[in-house]
N, C-alpha and C positions, 0 to 999 in steps of 0.2 A: 742640598742638591748633591746627587751622586754622579761623579764623573769617573768612569773606570778606565783602566789601562790594560789592553790586551795585546800581546805580541808586539809591544813597542808603539802601539797606536792608541791615541785617546778616542774614547767613544762618548758622544754626548747623548743625553736622554732625548727622546723623540720630541718632547715639549720644547726643549731648547732649540732643536733644529727647526721646528715649525716657526718658532718666534723669529729666528734669524732669517728665514725665507720671507716672512711677512715684512720684517724690518727692511730687507734689501729691496722690496718692491715699493717702499714708501720713500720716494726720492725727495720729499719735501715740496712737491709741486705737481701740477697736472701736466699731462702730455698734450702737445699741440699738433694738430694736423697742419700740413703745409700745402699751399696751393700757389700756382703761378697766376698772378693777377696782371692785368694790363691797364695802363693809363694812356688815354688818347690826349696828345699834346701837340698842337700845331701840325697836324697831319701825321705825326709819328706815333707809333705804338710802343710804349716803354714798359718792359716787364719788371715786376718785383716779385720775388719769392717770399710769400708772407705766411707766417704762422697764424692760425685762426684762433682768436680768443672769443668764443661765443657763449660760454657758460659763465655764471657769476664768479665761480672760483678761478677760471682762466683769466677773466677780465681783471680780477683783483691781483693776481700774480703778475700778469703782464711780463715785462722784460726785467723784472727785479733780479738782482744778483748776477746778471750776465756780465762777462768781462769784455766781450767784443760783439760787434754786429757789423758785418761787411756791407759795403755799398751793394745795392740791388736786393737786399734782404730787409725784412721788417716784420711787424705784427699788425694785423688788422683786427680791431675790436668791433664786433658785430652786436648790435642791439636790436631788440624786437620791434621797437617803434622809435619815431623821432623824439629826441629830447635834448634839452640843454645839457652839455657835457662839461666835465671838469676832470682834468688829470693832474697828477703831481708826480714827483720823481723819487718818492720814498724808496730807499734801498735799490735805487737804479744807479749803476756805476758808470754808464756811458752817456755822453751827450746825445740827445735825440731831437728830431724835428717831428711834429705831429700835424697831420692834416685832418681837419674836420670835414666830413663828406656827407652830402645830402642823400636821401633815399634813392635818387636817380643817378647817383655816382658823381655829381658835380662837386668839385673841390671848392668848399666855401672859404676856407682860410687855412693858413699854415703858420705855426709858431715854433720857435726854438725853445728847448728846455735843457736845463743844466743838471748834471748829476747831483742827486741828494737834495735838490731844492724842494721844499715842502710847500712852496707857494702854488696854489691852484692855477692852472692854465685853463681858463674857461672859454667855451665856444660863445660867440656873440649871437648865434642863431641855433635853432634846433637842428640836429644832425642825426644820421642813422649809423654812421661808421666813423671810426677814427683810425688812421694809419700812422704808425710810428716807424721811423727809419733812422739811420745814422744822421746826425745833425749835418745839414747842408746838402744832403743827397737830392732833395727835391730841386734845389737850385742848380746843382751840378747836372742833373738829368733834364733840366729845362722845363720842369713842371711848376705850374703856378695856379692860383685860384682861377676857377672857370674851366680848367681842364677836367676831363671825366675819367673816372674809374669804371671799367666794365664790371658791373655788379652781377653779371650772369652766374659766375661761379659761387656767389654768396647767397643767392636767392633761397635755396633750399635750407639755409641755416636760420632764416628768420622765422 
């Protein structure tokens, strides 16, 4: 490979420049769209800013390798149909809570998950969505099973 020096500056071959551009665009993960979602709980409307994981690659990546996630933020996993779900915490560095949510937005159950734990956290019933947030956020926000996620902002993703 030839790298020339002209007038005190290095010049790289075009093939190397193109390789570096492609490499810089490969961040090791997929990009996530964000949407503000609302959960109805006891007459209150609680907002959560959620990244949307709707493709298989996005769902596989999830919140892996994140160093922080602030209250009021999370990730919603959107599936095409109702199914039994199972999540684990491989390469996940922060403690999370997960809510399994029915097609109509009803929160079915909430579980806490520990960083790096490879033990599957399974839903007890079929669900359409899973919402991960910082551990304990559902409780701090007053959200419990039976409350409802407004799924209107997610319907076109199914």
